Every structure is written in structure tokens, then in C-alpha cells.
C-alpha positions as CSV (number, residue, x, y, z in Angstrom):
1,M,136.4,92.3,60.6
2,I,137.3,89.2,62.6
3,Q,136.0,89.0,65.9
4,I,136.8,85.5,67.9
5,S,135.6,84.8,71.5
6,G,136.9,81.1,73.4
7,L,138.4,79.4,70.5
8,K,139.6,76.2,71.7
9,K,140.3,73.1,69.2
10,I,141.1,69.8,70.4
11,Y,142.1,66.8,69.0
12,N,141.9,63.2,70.3
13,R,144.9,61.2,69.5
14,G,144.6,57.7,71.0
15,N,144.5,58.1,74.6
16,S,146.1,62.0,74.7
17,I,144.0,65.3,74.0
18,V,146.0,67.7,72.2
19,K,145.0,71.2,72.7
20,A,145.9,73.1,69.5
21,L,143.8,76.4,70.6
22,D,143.1,76.7,74.0
23,G,141.0,80.2,74.5
24,I,141.6,82.8,71.7
25,D,139.8,85.7,72.1
26,F,140.5,89.2,69.3
27,I,139.3,91.6,67.2
28,L,141.0,92.1,63.9
29,N,140.3,94.7,61.8
30,D,144.1,95.1,60.5
31,K,144.5,95.0,56.7
32,F,147.6,93.0,56.4
33,T,148.3,90.8,59.9
34,A,151.1,88.1,60.4
35,I,150.7,85.1,63.0
36,T,154.0,83.9,64.3
37,G,155.4,81.1,66.9
38,P,156.9,78.0,67.3
39,A,156.4,75.0,65.1
40,G,153.2,73.5,66.8
41,S,151.9,76.7,68.5
42,G,148.8,76.8,66.9
43,K,149.4,79.1,63.9
44,S,148.1,77.3,61.0
45,T,145.2,75.7,62.9
46,L,143.9,79.4,63.7
47,L,144.4,80.2,60.4
48,R,142.0,77.1,58.9
49,I,139.5,78.0,61.0
50,I,139.0,81.6,60.4
51,G,139.3,80.0,56.7
52,G,136.6,78.1,57.3
53,L,138.6,74.7,56.1
54,E,138.1,73.1,59.3
55,R,135.2,73.4,62.7
56,Q,136.5,74.8,66.0
57,T,135.9,72.7,69.3
58,E,134.4,75.5,71.0
59,G,134.3,79.2,70.9
60,R,132.7,81.9,68.5
61,I,133.9,83.4,65.4
62,I,132.7,86.0,63.0
63,V,134.3,87.1,59.7
64,N,132.4,90.0,58.1
65,D,129.2,89.9,59.9
66,I,129.2,86.4,58.9
67,D,129.1,83.9,62.4
68,L,131.1,80.6,61.5
69,S,130.0,79.0,64.6
70,I,126.3,78.1,63.7
71,F,127.6,76.8,59.9
72,N,127.8,72.8,58.8
73,K,130.1,71.7,56.5
74,E,128.1,72.8,53.6
75,D,127.4,76.5,54.7
76,L,131.1,76.4,55.5
77,A,132.3,74.9,51.6
78,I,130.2,77.8,50.1
79,F,131.9,80.7,52.8
80,R,135.1,79.6,51.7
81,R,134.2,80.1,47.9
82,R,132.2,83.1,47.8
83,H,134.5,85.1,50.4
84,V,137.9,83.8,51.0
85,G,141.4,83.5,48.9
86,F,144.1,80.9,49.9
87,V,148.0,80.8,49.5
88,F,149.5,78.1,50.6
89,R,153.2,77.2,51.3
90,E,153.0,75.1,48.5
91,D,151.9,76.7,44.7
92,N,149.4,74.0,43.7
93,L,149.4,75.1,40.4
94,F,148.6,72.3,37.3
95,S,151.5,71.8,35.4
96,G,148.8,71.1,32.5
97,M,147.2,74.5,32.2
98,N,149.2,77.8,31.6
99,V,149.4,80.2,34.4
100,Y,146.3,82.2,33.1
101,E,144.4,79.3,33.0
102,N,145.3,78.4,36.5
103,I,144.6,81.8,38.0
104,I,141.0,81.7,36.7
105,L,139.9,78.1,37.6
106,P,138.7,78.7,40.6
107,I,136.6,81.7,39.1
108,Q,135.4,79.5,36.7
109,L,134.3,76.7,39.1
110,D,132.1,78.9,41.1
111,G,130.7,79.5,37.4
112,N,131.4,83.3,37.8
113,P,132.4,85.3,34.9
114,V,135.9,85.6,34.3
115,N,137.2,89.8,34.4
116,R,140.8,89.4,32.3
117,E,141.6,93.0,32.7
118,Y,141.4,92.3,36.2
119,V,143.9,89.4,36.5
120,E,146.1,91.2,34.3
121,Q,146.2,94.3,36.3
122,L,146.8,92.0,39.0
123,A,149.3,90.2,36.9
124,F,150.8,93.5,36.3
125,M,151.0,94.6,40.1
126,M,152.7,91.3,41.0
127,K,155.1,91.7,38.1
128,M,153.9,88.5,36.2
129,K,152.0,90.1,33.4
130,D,154.8,88.9,31.2
131,K,154.6,85.4,32.5
132,L,150.9,84.7,31.9
133,M,151.2,82.2,28.8
134,E,153.9,80.5,30.4
135,M,153.4,77.1,31.5
136,P,154.6,76.7,35.8
137,G,157.4,73.9,34.9
138,N,159.1,77.2,33.1
139,L,158.9,79.7,36.1
140,S,161.1,80.1,39.1
141,G,159.8,79.3,42.6
142,G,159.2,82.8,43.9
143,E,156.6,83.3,39.8
144,Q,155.0,80.4,40.6
145,Q,154.3,81.7,44.4
146,K,153.5,85.2,42.9
147,A,150.9,83.0,40.5
148,A,149.3,81.4,43.6
149,I,148.9,84.6,45.0
150,I,147.3,86.2,42.0
151,R,144.5,83.2,41.7
152,A,143.4,83.9,45.3
153,L,143.3,87.4,44.7
154,A,141.6,86.9,41.3
155,T,138.1,85.7,43.2
156,K,138.0,89.4,44.8
157,A,137.4,87.2,48.1
158,E,137.3,89.9,51.1
159,L,140.1,87.5,52.9
160,I,143.2,86.0,51.7
161,I,144.3,83.6,54.3
162,A,148.2,82.8,53.4
163,D,149.6,79.9,55.4
164,E,153.9,80.2,55.1
165,P,153.3,81.3,51.4
166,T,157.4,82.3,51.6
167,G,158.1,79.2,53.4
168,N,159.6,77.6,50.2
169,L,161.2,80.9,49.1
170,D,165.0,82.1,49.8
171,Y,165.0,85.5,52.0
172,E,165.1,88.1,48.8
173,S,162.1,86.0,47.0
174,G,160.2,86.1,50.5
175,M,160.7,89.8,51.2
176,E,159.6,90.5,47.5
177,I,156.2,88.2,47.9
178,V,155.5,89.5,51.3
179,G,155.8,93.3,49.6
180,L,154.0,92.7,47.0
181,L,151.4,91.2,49.3
182,K,151.2,94.3,51.6
183,M,150.7,96.4,48.2
184,T,147.9,94.3,46.8
185,S,146.0,94.3,50.2
186,R,145.9,98.4,50.5
187,E,145.2,98.5,46.9
188,L,142.3,96.2,46.3
189,H,141.1,96.4,49.9
190,Q,141.1,93.0,50.6
191,M,142.4,92.0,54.8
192,I,145.6,89.2,54.3
193,L,146.1,87.1,57.2
194,F,149.2,85.2,56.9
195,V,151.6,82.7,59.1
196,T,155.4,83.1,59.0
197,Q,158.1,81.9,60.9
198,T,160.8,84.6,59.8
199,K,161.1,87.7,62.2
200,E,162.1,90.0,58.8
201,I,158.9,89.3,57.3
202,A,156.8,89.3,59.9
203,E,158.1,92.7,60.6
204,Q,156.4,94.1,57.3
205,A,152.9,93.4,58.9
206,D,150.3,96.2,60.4
207,R,149.6,93.8,63.4
208,I,151.9,90.7,64.3
209,L,150.0,88.1,66.8
210,E,152.5,85.8,68.7
211,M,151.3,82.5,69.8
212,Q,152.1,79.7,71.8
213,D,150.9,76.6,73.1
214,G,147.7,77.4,71.3
215,K,147.5,80.9,73.0
216,I,148.0,84.2,71.4
217,V,150.7,85.8,74.3
218,S,151.6,88.8,72.9
219,T,150.2,91.6,70.0
220,R,152.0,94.4,68.3
221,I,151.1,96.9,66.5
222,K,153.0,99.2,64.3
223,G,155.7,99.2,67.7
224,V,153.3,99.0,70.0
225,D,153.7,96.0,72.2
226,Y,151.6,94.8,74.7
227,E,149.8,91.0,76.2
């Protein structure tokens, strides 16, 4: 569960002040949630703060009973490593490692044992089991993004943060990726929070949060609209 109250993020840029987030309040426990809205509405900033990549200016944020509001930089780094998996628009795979080596790298860096059977299960779910020994350069864009998603899931994080995970893909590949993410959120009991500007992709979510000018202007849950 994610609980947010009075969340603000303000940037000082020269002589001007930019309110990236301007007072956000919500409680979220849906497994598969989309954040949508125009460019500059604060979507990615909200995602980064929830994931512990950035600090808020004001407000409180609690993720699965962990109060991030009181954390310092080191505490946030530990929180990210232990509780959050990240998927970005760019897959950020290392070209000199094969897919399997890329997937297990975060696990090894954290000093944890690698469960190869679990990785292979994820690869099967993502239709990538036959690609584990391939080098990233031999994969299609969609396959590279699937590898990045498996890497995030393999850490067994309770929360997966995905910032425009289909942004560099064609429509068909994007819809496949979001469908697979939705399936894994159910199968693995992980909460997935993702940003998208594509209406059809957002429609796959259990809940859609629409942002504008640093605020959440509407929420939709399975066909129910409210402000």
C-alpha cells in the first residue's frame, strides 16, 4: 500500500520557482496502476519520489508501512535496493553481458544468492526463456525491454516502478509489454506503478491517475470516474 499526504516538490530555477508537485494526497493498494497526463504534469517526479530516487519538498509518503519522509539519502538507497524494482524508457542493459548476466547483476551487487529457477520462470512468463544466453545487441527493442522488466522482477521487490516502459516501442510491442506486466503483477503479487501517455496502454490498468500541473485531477477505477 502507498499512502501519500500533502506531497509537494518545488524546484528553484534561477529566479523562478517550479512546482512539479503541488499538494498530492492518495491511498493506493491496486496491483496495477497507471499515471497519465501531459508532458510536464509531474508524472515522472511523482514516480521517482515514490521509488525513493528523489526527495520531496513537503509531505509524507509511506510505502508498505515504511515512512520515506524521515529517510536520509543512505536510508533511501537501502530502501530502493531492498524493496523497489525499476524499469525505464531505456532498457539500460550492459552490452558486454548476456541477458541472464544482466538480469542477475542487481541481485549479485546486493550480495544476495541468485535463484536461477526463479529467473527462468520469469523469462518463461515474459516469453524470453530461449533468449537468456543472447547478447542484448541481438534482441529486438521489445525483447530488450522484456529483459529489463525481468531484471526488475527478479529482485522480488514488492514495488515495481516503470517510467514510460513502452515509450520506445511500437504500438503492438507496447501492448504486449503492458499485458505481460499486468499478468506478472497478478502472478507474483507485486504492485506495479507505471507512467504512460498512451491512452490504450493506460486503459489496461486497474486504476488510472490523471495528472495536470503537479496535481492529480481525476482517478478512474475499473470504469468508475471521480474527481
